[in-house]
C-alpha positions as CSV (number, residue, x, y, z in Angstrom):
1,M,16.3,-11.4,-19.1
2,S,14.9,-10.0,-22.3
3,E,14.5,-6.4,-23.2
4,N,10.8,-6.8,-23.2
5,N,10.9,-8.3,-19.7
6,E,12.9,-5.3,-18.5
7,S,10.3,-2.9,-20.0
8,R,7.5,-4.5,-18.1
9,R,9.0,-3.8,-14.7
10,G,7.2,-1.0,-12.9
11,T,4.5,-0.7,-15.5
12,V,1.7,-2.3,-13.4
13,G,0.9,-2.2,-9.7
14,G,-2.1,-2.5,-7.5
15,Q,-3.7,-3.0,-4.1
16,A,-6.0,-5.4,-2.3
17,V,-9.6,-4.2,-1.9
18,I,-12.7,-5.8,-0.3
19,E,-12.8,-9.4,-1.6
20,G,-10.7,-8.5,-4.6
21,V,-7.8,-6.7,-6.2
22,M,-7.3,-3.4,-8.0
23,M,-4.6,-3.2,-10.7
24,K,-3.3,-0.1,-12.4
25,S,-1.6,0.1,-15.7
26,K,-0.2,3.2,-17.3
27,D,-3.6,4.4,-18.5
28,S,-6.2,2.2,-16.8
29,I,-7.5,1.1,-13.4
30,A,-9.2,-2.2,-13.1
31,I,-11.0,-3.7,-10.1
32,A,-12.1,-7.4,-9.8
33,V,-14.0,-8.8,-6.9
34,R,-15.6,-12.1,-6.1
35,R,-19.2,-11.9,-4.9
36,E,-20.7,-14.3,-2.4
37,N,-22.2,-16.5,-5.2
38,G,-18.7,-17.0,-6.6
39,E,-19.1,-14.7,-9.6
40,I,-16.2,-12.5,-10.4
41,V,-17.2,-9.0,-11.5
42,K,-14.8,-6.4,-12.9
43,K,-14.6,-2.7,-13.7
44,L,-12.3,-0.7,-15.9
45,K,-11.9,3.0,-16.0
46,P,-9.3,5.3,-17.5
47,F,-6.5,6.8,-15.5
48,Q,-4.1,9.7,-16.2
49,S,-1.6,10.9,-13.6
50,I,-1.2,14.6,-13.1
51,K,2.5,13.8,-13.6
52,D,1.8,13.0,-17.2
53,K,-0.2,16.1,-17.8
54,Y,2.1,18.7,-16.2
55,K,5.9,18.2,-16.5
56,I,6.6,20.1,-13.3
57,F,5.0,17.3,-11.3
58,N,7.2,14.7,-12.9
59,I,10.4,16.2,-11.4
60,P,12.2,13.7,-9.1
61,I,11.2,14.0,-5.5
62,I,8.2,16.1,-6.4
63,R,6.6,13.3,-8.4
64,G,6.9,11.0,-5.3
65,F,4.7,13.3,-3.2
66,V,2.3,13.8,-6.1
67,N,2.1,10.0,-6.5
68,F,1.5,9.6,-2.8
69,I,-1.5,11.9,-2.9
70,E,-2.9,10.2,-6.0
71,M,-2.5,6.8,-4.4
72,M,-4.2,7.8,-1.2
73,S,-7.1,9.2,-3.2
74,M,-7.2,6.1,-5.4
75,A,-7.2,3.8,-2.4
76,M,-10.3,5.4,-1.0
77,T,-12.1,5.4,-4.4
78,T,-11.3,1.8,-5.1
79,L,-12.5,0.7,-1.7
80,N,-15.8,2.4,-2.4
81,D,-15.9,0.9,-5.9
82,S,-15.3,-2.6,-4.6
83,A,-18.1,-2.2,-2.0
84,E,-20.5,-1.2,-4.8
85,M,-19.3,-4.1,-7.0
86,L,-20.0,-6.6,-4.2
87,G,-23.6,-5.3,-4.2
88,L,-23.3,-3.4,-0.9
89,D,-25.2,-0.5,-2.3
90,E,-27.9,-2.4,-4.1
91,D,-31.6,-1.5,-3.6
92,P,-32.8,-3.5,-0.6
93,D,-36.2,-3.9,-2.3
94,K,-34.6,-5.6,-5.3
95,P,-35.2,-9.4,-5.3
96,D,-32.1,-11.3,-4.4
97,E,-31.8,-14.9,-3.3
98,K,-29.0,-13.9,-0.8
99,K,-30.8,-10.8,0.4
100,D,-31.1,-11.8,4.0
101,D,-27.4,-12.8,4.4
102,G,-26.3,-9.7,2.3
103,E,-28.3,-7.3,4.5
104,K,-26.6,-8.7,7.6
105,K,-23.1,-8.7,6.2
106,S,-22.9,-5.8,3.8
107,P,-23.5,-2.9,6.1
108,M,-20.8,-4.2,8.5
109,I,-18.2,-4.5,5.7
110,L,-19.0,-1.1,4.4
111,I,-19.0,0.6,7.8
112,A,-15.7,-1.2,8.7
113,S,-14.1,0.0,5.5
114,I,-15.2,3.6,6.0
115,I,-14.2,3.6,9.7
116,G,-10.9,2.0,8.7
117,T,-10.1,4.6,6.1
118,V,-11.0,7.5,8.3
119,L,-9.2,6.2,11.4
120,G,-6.2,5.3,9.2
121,L,-5.9,8.9,8.1
122,A,-6.7,10.4,11.5
123,L,-4.5,8.2,13.5
124,S,-1.5,8.3,11.2
125,F,-0.6,11.8,12.5
126,G,-1.0,10.8,16.2
127,L,0.7,7.4,15.9
128,F,3.5,8.1,13.4
129,F,4.3,11.8,14.2
130,F,3.0,12.9,17.6
131,L,3.6,9.8,19.7
132,P,7.2,9.0,18.5
133,T,8.2,12.6,18.9
134,F,6.6,12.7,22.3
135,V,8.4,9.6,23.4
136,G,11.7,11.0,22.1
137,N,11.1,14.3,24.0
138,I,10.3,12.5,27.2
139,L,13.5,10.4,27.0
140,K,15.5,13.5,26.1
141,T,14.5,15.2,29.2
142,T,14.9,12.1,31.4
143,F,18.3,10.9,30.2
144,V,21.0,13.5,30.2
145,W,23.3,11.6,27.8
146,I,20.9,11.9,24.9
147,E,19.8,15.5,25.6
148,D,22.1,17.0,23.0
149,K,22.3,14.0,20.6
150,G,19.9,14.4,17.7
151,W,20.8,11.1,16.2
152,A,19.9,9.2,19.4
153,I,16.6,11.0,19.6
154,S,15.9,10.2,16.0
155,I,16.7,6.4,16.5
156,I,14.4,6.3,19.5
157,E,11.6,7.9,17.5
158,G,12.2,5.5,14.7
159,I,12.1,2.5,16.9
160,T,8.9,3.8,18.5
161,R,7.3,4.3,15.1
162,L,8.3,0.8,13.9
163,T,7.0,-0.8,17.1
164,I,3.6,0.9,16.6
165,F,3.5,-0.4,13.1
166,I,4.3,-4.0,14.0
167,I,1.7,-4.0,16.9
168,Y,-0.9,-2.5,14.6
169,I,-0.4,-5.1,11.9
170,L,-0.4,-8.0,14.3
171,L,-3.6,-6.8,15.9
172,V,-5.5,-6.2,12.6
173,T,-4.3,-9.6,11.3
174,L,-6.5,-11.2,14.0
175,I,-9.6,-9.9,12.1
176,P,-10.7,-12.6,9.6
177,D,-11.7,-10.1,6.9
178,I,-8.4,-8.3,7.2
179,K,-6.5,-11.6,6.9
180,R,-8.4,-12.3,3.6
181,T,-7.4,-8.8,2.4
182,F,-3.8,-9.7,3.1
183,Q,-4.3,-12.9,1.0
184,Y,-5.5,-10.8,-1.9
185,H,-2.5,-8.5,-1.3
186,G,-0.2,-11.6,-1.8
187,A,-2.2,-12.6,-4.9
188,E,-1.7,-9.1,-6.4
189,H,2.1,-9.4,-5.9
190,M,2.3,-12.9,-7.3
191,S,0.4,-12.0,-10.5
192,V,2.5,-8.9,-11.1
193,F,5.6,-11.0,-10.8
194,C,4.3,-13.5,-13.3
195,Y,3.4,-10.7,-15.8
196,E,6.9,-9.1,-15.4
197,A,8.4,-12.6,-16.1
198,E,6.5,-12.7,-19.4
199,E,4.6,-15.9,-18.4
200,E,1.0,-16.5,-19.3
201,L,-1.3,-15.3,-16.6
202,T,-2.7,-18.6,-15.3
203,V,-3.2,-19.7,-11.7
204,E,-0.6,-22.4,-12.1
205,N,2.0,-20.0,-13.4
206,V,1.2,-17.3,-10.8
207,K,1.5,-19.8,-7.9
208,K,5.3,-20.2,-8.7
209,Y,6.1,-16.6,-7.7
210,S,6.8,-14.9,-4.4
211,R,4.2,-12.8,-2.6
212,F,7.0,-10.4,-1.6
213,H,7.5,-7.6,-4.1
214,P,10.1,-4.8,-3.8
215,R,7.6,-2.1,-5.0
216,C,5.0,-2.9,-2.3
217,G,3.5,-0.2,-0.2
218,T,4.8,-2.0,2.9
219,S,8.4,-1.7,1.6
220,F,7.7,2.0,0.8
221,L,6.6,2.6,4.4
222,I,9.7,0.9,5.8
223,V,12.0,2.8,3.5
224,M,10.3,6.1,4.6
225,M,10.9,5.2,8.2
226,I,14.6,4.6,7.5
227,I,14.9,7.8,5.6
228,G,12.9,9.6,8.3
229,I,15.4,8.4,11.0
230,I,18.3,9.8,8.9
231,I,16.7,13.1,8.1
232,S,15.4,13.6,11.7
233,S,18.9,13.1,13.0
234,L,19.8,16.4,11.4
235,I,17.1,18.3,13.4
236,P,18.9,20.1,16.3
237,A,18.4,18.4,19.6
238,S,17.8,21.8,21.2
239,F,14.5,22.1,19.4
240,T,11.4,22.0,21.6
241,F,8.8,19.3,21.2
242,W,6.5,21.4,19.1
243,L,9.2,22.8,16.9
244,R,10.6,19.4,16.3
245,L,7.2,18.1,15.4
246,A,6.5,21.0,13.0
247,T,9.9,20.5,11.4
248,K,9.2,16.8,10.8
249,L,5.9,17.6,9.2
250,A,7.6,20.2,7.0
251,V,10.1,17.7,5.7
252,F,7.6,14.8,5.3
253,P,6.9,15.5,1.6
254,F,10.7,15.4,1.0
255,I,10.9,12.0,2.8
256,I,8.0,10.6,0.7
257,G,9.7,11.9,-2.5
258,I,13.1,10.2,-1.7
259,G,11.3,6.9,-0.6
260,F,9.3,6.9,-3.9
261,E,12.5,7.3,-6.0
262,F,14.1,4.4,-4.2
263,I,11.1,2.1,-4.5
264,R,10.9,3.1,-8.2
265,Y,14.5,2.2,-8.7
266,A,14.3,-1.0,-6.7
267,G,11.4,-2.2,-8.8
268,K,13.6,-2.2,-11.9
269,H,17.0,-3.3,-10.6
270,D,18.4,-6.4,-8.9
271,S,21.8,-5.1,-7.6
272,V,23.2,-6.2,-4.3
273,F,22.7,-2.7,-2.9
274,V,19.0,-2.7,-3.8
275,K,18.6,-6.2,-2.3
276,I,20.2,-5.1,1.0
277,V,18.3,-1.8,1.4
278,S,15.0,-3.5,0.3
279,A,15.4,-6.4,2.7
280,P,13.7,-4.8,5.7
281,G,10.6,-4.0,3.6
282,I,10.5,-7.5,2.2
283,W,10.7,-9.0,5.7
284,F,7.8,-6.9,6.8
285,Q,5.7,-8.1,3.9
286,A,5.5,-11.4,5.8
287,L,3.0,-9.5,8.0
288,T,1.0,-7.7,5.4
289,T,0.7,-10.5,2.8
290,K,-0.6,-14.0,3.3
291,K,-0.6,-17.1,1.0
292,P,-3.6,-16.7,-1.3
293,S,-6.0,-19.5,-2.4
294,D,-6.4,-20.4,-6.1
295,E,-9.7,-18.6,-6.2
296,Q,-8.0,-15.4,-4.9
297,L,-5.2,-15.7,-7.5
298,E,-7.9,-16.0,-10.1
299,V,-9.4,-12.7,-9.1
300,A,-6.0,-11.0,-9.2
301,I,-5.4,-12.4,-12.7
302,V,-8.7,-11.1,-13.9
303,S,-8.0,-7.7,-12.5
304,L,-4.5,-7.6,-14.1
305,R,-5.7,-8.9,-17.5
306,T,-8.5,-6.3,-17.4
307,A,-6.1,-3.4,-16.6
308,L,-3.9,-4.5,-19.5
309,K,-7.0,-4.6,-21.7
310,I,-6.3,-8.3,-22.6
311,D,-9.9,-9.1,-21.5
312,P,-12.8,-6.8,-22.4
313,V,-15.3,-5.5,-19.9
314,D,-19.0,-5.6,-20.7
315,E,-20.5,-2.2,-20.4
């Protein structure tokens, strides 16, 4: 592997959006979506992380939590941007040959996106903090043998959290629009792999690469779950339900920070250790990514080329 190839690792990333892909380079964010008429529209805007502006926020562990907040904000913004680019906010009085179909479909997509974002944030606390801790507390009071074993309680909570995640992903995959989003997720990974391998960004080249990437958000989530189990095992078993819950919330930024550092390291190294620890996250990407079509790969390529400023964007 060439030095240049090594330098490309970790320099770009992205996410799937409504009927498209967002790609982020060091100083730019690009979004490309495919409209119902087949046209690919793209948008480019500058980006500067607060980590680059203030050195204190680039300290290991701290930068992970800062990055998490930035990515959450970016995810919501790019969802809104993709909706606008699809024409979901166009003037209903403006002549459009697909006006009737658009008016029937657009509000539903926009409403679903907003509801999904809000519920995702609201339910994350209940599903991934409250419920697993509640289950662990119930079993602690029911079975005497785990009453004073913090590690056992932590494992139970981790299994509960993982089960919730799997069930959630399996259910949302049944929704056709979500399945298409997972296909764009796969297209994003494949195009990034192709870029990191220094190959020309064409559909035929991108198709050769895996849809499973070590720096994926899914892998990050699984890594955080594993780290959470380890750290939670250090919380005294004697803690009450509410005290245990509060302690887990207090250490959550620390868990995010450690998870970020590992994912960052894993994205740039291929050691046996990295492959072993990354394996669970890679396996779960089979749920959150799907094989994309050539048309979806084309959208991901356009987004990546735009983020890298290879292709211009008409203002």
